N, C-alpha and C positions, 0 to 999 in steps of 0.2 A: 218538526215541533209538535208535541202532543198537546192535548186539550188543556192539561194543567199548566204547561209552559205558556200557552197562549193566554190563559187567564191571568197568570202572573205578570205577563207583559202589559195587559190592559190595566191591571191594578197599579202597576208602576207608573203608567202614563197618566192616570187620573189626576194626581196633584198638580202636574204640569199643565194639563188642560184647564184646570181651575185657575192656576196662577196666571195663565196667559189669555184667558177668556176675555174677549173684547179689547185686548191689547194689540198694538200695531207692530208688526214684524216686517222689516225691509230686507229682502233677499237680493243680493247681486249674483247674477247667473251668467257664466261665460266659460271660455276655455274649452278643455277637452270634454267636459260634461255636456257640451252642446253638439259634439261631433257624432257621438254614438246615438243612433235613433232609440235603442233600447234604454240607454241611460237617460236620455232626454225625456222619454215617456215616464220613466220611474220618477224623475224629479218633478215633473208636472203633476203626477198623481199624488205625490207627497204634499205638494203645495195645496192641491184641492182638499186633501184630508185635513190639513191645518185650518183651512178656511171653513170647512164643514163643522169642525168642532169649536168654532167661534172666534178664531183669531182673524184679525184684519191684516191680510198679507199684501204687501206691495212688492212686485217683481221688477227689478231694474236689470236690464240686460245689455251685454255687448254683442259682438258678432264678428270678431276678427277673422276667423277661418272662412266664413261666408263671404266677407268683403274680398279677401284674397282670391277666392274661387272666381268671383264675378270679374275681378280685375284681370285675372289670367285669361278668362274667356274673351275679354275685350282687348286683350293684347297690351295691357298697361302694367308696367312693373311696379310692384309695391316697394317703397323705400322707407327704411326705418332709421331714425337718428336717436341714439341713446335709448333704444327700445320703444320709441314713440313713432307712430306712423306719420311720416311727412305728408301733409294734406294740402295739395294745391287745389285750385278751383274744380278741376275735373275729378280729382279723387273725392272731394267733398260731395259732389253730385252722386257719385257711386255709393259713398258711405250713407248719405241720406236715403237713397233709393233702397239699399239693402237693409239697413237697420230699421227704418220707419215703415218699410213695406214688407219685404220678404220675411225677415226674421221676426219682426214684431207680430205680424199677422199669423205666422205659423205657430208661434207660441200661444197666442190667443186661441187659435183653433184647437190646439192640443189640450189646453186647459179645459175648454168647453167640452171636448170629446170625452175627457175623464170625469165629467160630471160637475165641473166648476162653472162659475159665471165670471168671464173675463172681458175686459175692454182695453184695447190698445191705445196708448198715448205716446207722444214724444215731447221733448222739451220745448217745441215750438207752439204746442197747444196752449192757448190762453197765456202765452209768454211764461210758461211754467219755469223754464230755465233760461236765465239771461246770462250772457258771458261776454268777455272781452278776450282779445288775443293773448295767449299764454306768454308771459315774459320768460325769455330763455336766452342763453348766451349764443344759441344757434337758431336760425330761422326754421320753424316747424310748420310754416304755412298757416292754414285755418284750424289750428288746434287751439281750443279755447279753455279759459279758466272761468268757472261759474262765479258770478258776482251777486246773483240774487235767485232765490227759489220762491216761486208763487205756489204755496201749498194748496190753495183753494180748489183747483180741479181734482187733485189727488184725494183730498178729504171728501169732496162731493161724490166721487165714485165709490169711496169706501162706505159712505153713508147709505148708499143704495145696495150695499152688500155685494159689490163686484170686486174682482181682483184687478187693480190697475197694473198694466204691463207697460213699462216705460222704456222707450228707446232714447239713448243718450246723445241727442244733438241739441244744440242751444242756439238761441237767436242773439244777435248783437244789436246795439242801439241804432245802427244805420242800415239794418236789414241784412247783415251778414248772417251766415249759418256756420256754426262751429262744431267741430268734432270734439267730443268730451270723453275723458277717461271714465269708464263705467264705475270703477271702484270709488273714485272721487265723487261722482254724481250720486251714487247710492248713499255715501256718508252724509252729504249735504242735504239730501232729501230726507234721510232718517232724522236728522236734527231738526229740520224745518217742520216736520209733521208730528214731532214729539213721539217718535217710535220708542218702544221698550227695548227692542233688539235690532242690531244690524248683523247680518250674516253674509260674509264674503265667501262664495263657493269658488275654490281655486284648484290648481293642479298640484298642490302640495298638502302634506298631512297637517300643516300648521307651522308654527315657529319651532325650529329645531335648535338645540344647544350645539349640536354638531351636524352640519349640513350633510355629511356623509353617512350619518347614522339615523335611519328613520325611527329608531327606538328612543331617540333623545328628545322626543316631543316635550315642549314646555306647556303644560295644560292651562296655566293661568298667569297673566302678567298684569301688574298695576301700571297705569300709564306713567306714574312717576319713575318706574324702573326703565322705561324705554331709552332715555339718553345714555344710561350706563351700558345697556345691552348693545347700543350702536357703537359705543367706544370700544367695547370688547370684541366687536366684529361678529356678534351673534346675529344681529339684524343688519343685513347688508344686501347689496344688489337689488334684485326685483322685489325683495320682501320689504324694503324701506317704504315705498309708496303705499303698499297695502297696510302696513302697520300704522303709518301716518294717518291714513283714512280712519282706522279704528280709533286712534288717539283723539282725532278731531271730533269724531262722533260722540265719544264718551265725555269729552270736555264740554261739549255743547248740549249735554243733557240726556243722551241715550244711555240707558242703564248698563248695557253690556254689548260688546261687539266681539264677533267671532270670525276667525279664519278657519274654514273647514275644507276637507278634501272632497270636492264634488265628483271625483272619480269613483268614490265608494258608494255602492247602491244604498239608498235610503239614509244617507248621511244626515240629511235634514231632520228626519224623524228621530235618529239616534241623538242628535243634539237637542232637539226641542222636547222630546217626550221620554227620555230615559235618565236614570241616575248616572249612567256611565258618561254620557256626553262624548264629544269628539272634537279634535282640533284644539286651537288655542283661544282662550277667552280673555278679553281685555276689560278691566274694571277700573 
């Protein structure tokens, strides 16, 4: 890229920096974007950039691959029921240890290393995330459904110009600890803190009209169109819960929700700071 192209890129980014200055952006991070060290460093540097130009960034993360790795080392087999990790008491201990410890603190350290100011939190801090056992036709163990979000600790960290990095475990009314889906947690957190945007970084390009054709990306969807898209079979399988999270966030006051491909380098910056955008936007 020559100097003129670089200048054009900066000029293109300026109105978006103005638009989102001092606005809150919730980013859910997980999947394959967490596996590659190079890609992970790229995502963290992008988050730092967004923070440095005046956006309030909240990072909500999962950590499925890391949990599987530790379970393998401990000789415990991971079990999934309808795509959800069955979480018995022993598995919950591993989930809490890996998410709130290893993964959370490594992301905090990486953000700080890239010039940001980050603080690690989990849903147990100041009862940030309260949950009850997820209602399901099959027993999923200690998999929880969020019943309440206490926004105060997140807002307090943002006031001090830090990036909150949130691990998605939640507490129950009788002292239980629950494993929470990170997409769902990000949507509920975004609504509770009055975020302008929710961005789910996933392992797909976004919502495709033809799942076998990556060129069939649907760039924008109104939440009122979602039921029809489900009936047509365009929204199906693992995309259903992700879309439902976006719909819930928008209906609860988040201006826009996005599903973007976290495997693409700098996909966050393309979405936030360019005319082109990336992935599927729900409005």
